[in-house]
N, C-alpha and C positions, 0 to 999 in steps of 0.2 A: 621810387624813382622810375622814370621811363628810360628805356634803352633804345637808341636810334642806330640801326645798322644800315649802312649805305653801300649800294652796288657801285663801286668805283669804276668798274669796266663799262657799265651802261652809261654812267655819267660822262665818262671820257669820250665814248663814241658819240653820245648826243651832242656834246658841246663842240666836238670836232667838226661835225657837219652843220652845226647851227651858227657858229661864230665866224666872222671874217678872220683872215690870216693875221697872225701877230708873231713877230720874231724877236728873239733876244739879241744881245750885242754880238753873240757868236753866230747869228744867222739861224738858230734852231727855231722850228715852229713850236710855239708855246701857248697858242690861243686856247686850246682845249684845257690845258692845265689851269690857266687863269680862270676859265669858266667853272671848272669843277671846284676849285678852291673857293670861289665866290659863292657857289651853291652850298657847299658844306658850311661855310661860315654863316650863310643865311639861315641854315637850320639852327645853328647856335644862337644867332640873333633872335630867332623866333622862340627861344626858351629852352632848347635842348640842353640837358646837363651832362649826359653821358652819350658818347658817340664813337663809332668805329667805322672804318671803311675797308672793304675787301676788294682786292684787285686781282686780275689775272696777269701776274708777272710774266708767265709763259702761257700762251693761248692753249697749247696742247695740254692734255691731262691723261690720266690712266684710261679714260674712256676711248682714246684713240686706238688703244690696243685691243679693244673689244669690237669696234665697228670701223671699218676702213673709211667710211664716208663721214665720220664724225668731224665736226668743225676743226679747222686748223688756222694758222696765221696766214695761210696762202691767200693772196688777193687783198689783204688789208694794206692800206696805204702805209708806206714806210714812215712817213712823218707822224702818223697816228701811233704806230707801234713804239716809235722812239719816245713818245711822251709818257709811257707807262712808268719808267723809272723816275722821270722828272716829277710826275704826279706824286709818287710815293715819297720822294724826298721832300717835296713841297708840303705835303700834308703832315709829315713827321715834324718838319721844322715849325709848322704852325701849331704843334702840340696835339695833333690828332692821332689816335691809335690806328695803325694801318696793318692789314694782313695781306702781304703779297703772296699769292698762291702759285705753286709750281706743279707738284704732283696732282693736287686737287684743283678745283675751280673756285672762283670767287663765290659762286652760288653755294658750293659746299660749305665754305666758311660761314656764310650768312646763316645757313640752315643749322649748322652745329652751334654757332653762337646763340642763335635765337632759342633753341631748345634748352641749352645749358643755362642761359640767363633766366629763362622762365621758371626754372626750378628753384631759383633763389627767392625766398619770401620777401626780400627787400624790394624786388622788382614788381611794379604795378602793371607795366605793359611793355612789350617789345614791339617796336615799329620797324619793319623791314622796308626800307626805301628803295623800291624797284618795281617796274611794271612786269618783270619777267614772270611768265605764267608758271615756270618751274617752282618758284618760291611759294605759290599758293598751297603747295602740299604741307607747308610748315605752319599755316594759320591754325590757331587753336582758340576756339570761342572768341572772346574779345580780349584775350590776354596776349596773344601773338597775332598781329595784324599786318597787312601789306598795304603800303602807301605808294601810290603813283603820284609823285610830286608835280609832274607836269600837268596832269588833269585834276590834281587835288582830290582824287578818289581814294578812300580807305576801304579795304575789304576785311571784314571780320569773317568768321566761319559761315555765317548765313549769306554774306555777300559773295563768297566763293561759290556756294551752291547756286545762287541766283545767276552768277555769271557763266559758270561752266556746266551746271546741271548735275554736278557730282560733289561729294564732300571732299575736303582736303586730302583725306586718306586715299582717295581713289584717283587723285590727279596723275600719279605716275602711270597707272593703268590707262587712263584717258589719253595721255600723251603717247603711250605705246600704240594705241589704236589709230589716233588721228595723225600722229607724226609731229615733228617739230623741224620745220625747214631751217630755222636759225641755227639749230644744233646739228643738222645734217643727217637726220634719219627720217624715213618717209612714212612710217606707220603702215597700216595694212590697206590694200586696195579696197575701195568701196566703203570703208569705215569713216564716215564723216562725223562732224561734231554732234549732230542731233542723234544719230543712231548710237554712237558711243555713249553719250550721256544717258540715253534711255535705258540701255542695257546695264550700264554700270550703276545707275541709280538704284537698280534692283539687286544686282549681284555683287557690287562693290569691287571685286577683283577678278582678274583674268581666269584664275583657276576655278572660280565658282560659276563661270558661265557654262551652262549645259551645251553639249555638242549638238543636241537636237533642238532646233529653234522652236519647235512646238511647245517646249517647256518654258520658253521665255515669257510669253504672254505680256509683251511690251509693244509699244507703238514704234516699230522700226521698219522702214521701207526695205524691201528685198531681204527679209530676214533669212531666208534659206541660203541665198548667195553669201550673206555675211557669215553665217555659221560655217559654210563650206570653206570660206577663206580662213577663218579663225582656226578651224580644224587642221587645215593644210599648213598654216604658217604660225602655229601656236608657239613654236620655239623661237621664231623671230620676234614675235610679240613680247615674249618674256625677256628677250635680249634688249629690246627697245625700252621695256620698263626698267631694266637695270640701268640703262643710260639715263633715264629720266629721274631715277631715284637719287635724291641728294644724300650725300654722306654726312652723317651727324656724329661720327666717331672720331672726329679730329680734335685733338687737344690744343686749344687756342689759349686757354687761361685757366688758372686755378681758382680765382675769385672774380666775382662779377665786376668788381672795381677795376680789374685788369682786362675784363672783356671789352669794355668801352670806357676808356679813361675819362675822368671828369673833364668836360670841355673847358677850354680857357675862358676865364671870366671876360665879359664884354669889354671891360676897361683895359684888359691886357691884349685884346685882339690886335690893336694897332701896332704894338711892339712886335707881336708875332708876325704880322704882315710885313713889317719892316725887314725882319730876318728873312722871310720868304722872298721878299723883293730882291734882297741882295743875292740870294741863292740863284734866282732865275734871271737876274739882271734885267728886270722888266721896265724899270722906270715907274711912272705914276700908277698907283693902284687905287685912286680915289673913286673908281667906278664900283668898288666892292661895297655893297650895302652892309653896314654894321647895325 
């Protein structure tokens, strides 16, 4: 069986900004919830048999205590934040396994579930449905892959190397150097994507990079300046790597069947949608492709 793991936070943000406003009978904005529900049910319609969705029930996580600039809920539209619990209720009512994360992030849940599911011999492939570059660190061969459903691009391990220039195991080190604006940490000055990839492709991890750039023997512009910066800010780079490293020690399930519950059969989706329709008081849901 294949396991589909969906980044519910990304999906909610994407649909919030892509869809026109829609309100329920109580005046609540629900367009993004409708969009995500349709998207998830579309995955099931496409043949998925086991699926789970992870969400950031609370935007902040343990990482906020490590770096003051780490992303928070500040600045996020209130009508978007208010749809997180609605989405979780709607998906649960539709029979989808949902992991609302509080101390950890949705990305952590996806990473932990992917590695745990891949250890089960009954699982043929784990498909992590998100474009988030953080999740590239979880890709393993062709067994755990990353799918960008918007572009329909699937990355296996070789695909990650082709896209970033480093293997999945080096992605946290790569992000530590180049930074991640979406998550709120800047990386190291001067370390761009090309120089970071060139150095890490040879040395793999921050600790292995020699302080003397003459030992690098890689094609990196201004290698001396890069080495000076890394030497001066190595502790900060290690902190950023901690921020970028997804936690896989989260206990989400004991059996893979509970990791991603069997998706509702296509014939039962209409009744599931009727239940969800009543929950959200949305009116017609004929736009959802089954």
